[in-house]
C-alpha positions as CSV (number, residue, x, y, z in Angstrom):
1,M,-21.4,-4.9,9.3
2,G,-20.2,-7.9,11.2
3,N,-17.4,-10.1,10.0
4,T,-17.6,-13.8,10.1
5,L,-14.1,-14.8,9.4
6,S,-13.0,-17.8,11.4
7,S,-10.7,-17.3,14.4
8,R,-8.0,-18.9,12.4
9,L,-8.2,-16.1,9.9
10,T,-8.2,-13.3,12.5
11,R,-4.6,-13.9,13.2
12,I,-2.1,-11.7,11.3
13,D,-0.8,-14.7,9.3
14,W,-3.7,-14.6,6.9
15,L,-2.7,-11.1,5.8
16,A,0.7,-12.3,4.6
17,K,-1.0,-14.8,2.1
18,G,-2.5,-14.1,-1.2
19,P,-2.7,-10.8,-3.1
20,R,-2.2,-8.6,0.0
21,A,1.2,-10.1,0.8
22,P,3.4,-7.5,-1.0
23,H,1.5,-4.7,0.6
24,V,1.8,-6.3,4.1
25,D,5.6,-6.7,3.6
26,A,5.8,-3.1,2.4
27,Y,3.9,-1.9,5.4
28,K,6.1,-3.7,7.8
29,Q,9.2,-2.4,6.1
30,Y,7.7,1.2,6.2
31,L,7.2,0.9,10.0
32,T,10.7,-0.7,10.5
33,D,12.4,2.0,8.4
34,R,10.8,4.7,10.6
35,G,12.1,3.0,13.8
36,Y,8.8,2.4,15.5
37,A,9.0,0.6,18.8
38,A,8.0,-3.1,18.9
39,T,4.8,-2.4,20.8
40,T,3.8,0.4,18.3
41,F,4.7,-1.9,15.4
42,A,2.5,-4.7,16.8
43,N,-0.3,-2.3,17.4
44,C,-0.2,-1.0,13.9
45,I,-0.3,-4.6,12.5
46,R,-3.3,-5.4,14.7
47,C,-5.0,-2.2,13.4
48,V,-4.4,-3.2,9.8
49,A,-5.5,-6.8,10.5
50,H,-8.9,-5.4,11.7
51,F,-9.2,-3.2,8.7
52,A,-8.2,-6.1,6.4
53,Q,-11.0,-8.2,7.9
54,W,-13.5,-5.5,7.1
55,V,-12.0,-5.0,3.5
56,H,-12.2,-8.8,3.0
57,G,-15.8,-8.9,4.2
58,R,-16.8,-6.1,1.8
59,R,-14.8,-7.7,-1.0
60,L,-12.9,-4.5,-1.7
61,P,-10.0,-4.9,-4.1
62,I,-6.7,-3.3,-3.0
63,R,-7.1,-0.7,-5.7
64,R,-10.3,0.6,-4.0
65,I,-8.6,1.2,-0.6
66,D,-8.4,4.9,-0.3
67,E,-9.2,7.8,2.1
68,A,-12.9,7.2,1.5
69,A,-12.7,3.5,2.4
70,V,-10.8,4.3,5.6
71,A,-13.3,7.0,6.5
72,E,-16.2,4.5,6.0
73,F,-14.4,2.0,8.1
74,L,-13.8,4.5,10.9
75,D,-17.1,6.3,10.8
76,D,-19.6,3.6,9.8
77,H,-18.1,0.3,10.8
78,L,-16.1,1.0,13.9
79,P,-19.0,2.4,16.1
80,R,-21.0,-0.8,15.3
81,C,-18.1,-3.2,15.1
82,R,-19.0,-6.8,15.8
83,C,-15.9,-8.4,14.3
84,A,-15.1,-11.8,15.8
85,G,-11.9,-12.3,17.7
86,P,-9.5,-9.9,19.3
87,V,-9.5,-6.8,17.0
88,Q,-8.2,-3.3,17.5
89,R,-11.1,-0.9,18.2
90,D,-9.3,2.2,19.3
91,R,-10.2,4.9,16.7
92,R,-7.0,7.0,17.3
93,N,-4.7,4.0,16.9
94,L,-6.6,2.8,13.8
95,S,-6.6,6.2,12.2
96,A,-2.8,6.5,12.6
97,A,-2.1,3.0,11.4
98,L,-4.4,3.3,8.4
99,G,-2.8,6.6,7.6
100,H,0.5,4.8,7.3
101,L,-1.2,2.1,5.2
102,L,-2.6,4.7,2.8
103,T,1.0,6.0,2.4
104,I,2.1,2.5,1.3
105,L,-0.9,1.9,-0.9
106,V,-1.5,5.3,-2.5
107,L,1.6,7.3,-2.7
108,P,3.8,4.8,-4.5
109,F,1.2,4.4,-7.2
110,N,1.0,8.2,-7.7
111,V,4.7,8.4,-8.0
112,I,4.8,5.4,-10.3
113,A,2.0,6.8,-12.4
114,L,4.0,10.0,-12.8
115,W,7.2,8.1,-13.7
116,L,5.3,6.1,-16.4
117,G,3.5,9.1,-17.7
118,H,0.1,7.7,-16.8
119,E,-2.7,10.3,-16.7
120,S,-4.5,8.4,-14.0
121,T,-3.4,5.9,-11.3
122,T,-6.2,3.6,-12.6
123,T,-3.9,2.8,-15.5
124,T,-1.0,2.1,-13.1
125,H,-3.2,-0.3,-11.0
126,R,-3.6,-2.6,-14.0
127,Y,0.0,-3.4,-13.6
128,V,-0.1,-3.8,-9.9
129,E,-2.8,-6.4,-10.1
130,A,-0.4,-8.7,-11.9
131,D,1.0,-11.4,-9.6
132,L,4.7,-12.0,-9.0
133,A,4.9,-14.9,-11.4
134,M,3.4,-12.9,-14.2
135,K,6.0,-10.1,-13.6
136,E,8.9,-12.5,-13.5
137,K,7.8,-14.1,-16.7
138,A,7.6,-10.7,-18.4
139,L,11.0,-9.7,-17.1
140,A,12.5,-12.9,-18.4
141,R,11.5,-12.1,-21.9
142,L,13.3,-8.7,-21.9
143,E,16.6,-8.2,-23.4
144,A,19.2,-5.7,-22.3
145,P,19.2,-2.6,-24.5
146,D,22.1,-2.2,-26.8
147,T,22.3,1.6,-26.3
148,K,24.9,3.3,-24.4
149,M,23.6,5.5,-21.5
150,R,24.8,9.1,-21.9
151,R,25.0,11.6,-19.1
152,F,22.9,14.7,-19.6
153,R,24.9,17.8,-20.2
154,A,23.1,21.1,-19.8
155,P,23.7,23.7,-22.5
156,D,25.8,26.7,-21.5
157,S,22.8,29.0,-21.8
158,L,20.9,27.0,-19.2
159,M,23.9,26.9,-16.9
160,R,24.3,30.7,-17.1
161,F,20.6,31.1,-16.3
162,L,20.9,28.8,-13.3
163,N,23.9,30.6,-12.0
164,T,22.0,33.9,-11.9
165,L,19.4,32.4,-9.5
């Protein structure tokens, strides 16, 4: 499936705007934290930009980006790619970069879902879709709890058991 985004939108800048911005920032931070060289960093960003063009053309919401979407991109789109502009077409590089992207998009939601006690990440995604202004407004309405935080103290029986291990 060809993508008809204008050349203006094929630049990486368009990724940093709109609903994808927090994910792009998280992705860049993920690469930075792992100490990738500048050329590898830039290559990964180009890979994600190509994938994002495809996602945009298919109107896939971020919550639908998963291993199956990446496989469809690599297996179905890439061999017939007719995307406009300079895009990354190397399957090996795309696969590696998109693996990192999935780490950013999928793993945090799984962890958050566990923390919040959600049975499914679908529930967690409802909260992710809220924009920053909505989140700030909700936080502004919260009051600090008037309870004192207590440190957990394990019972002696539990400590004895743990010491036998």
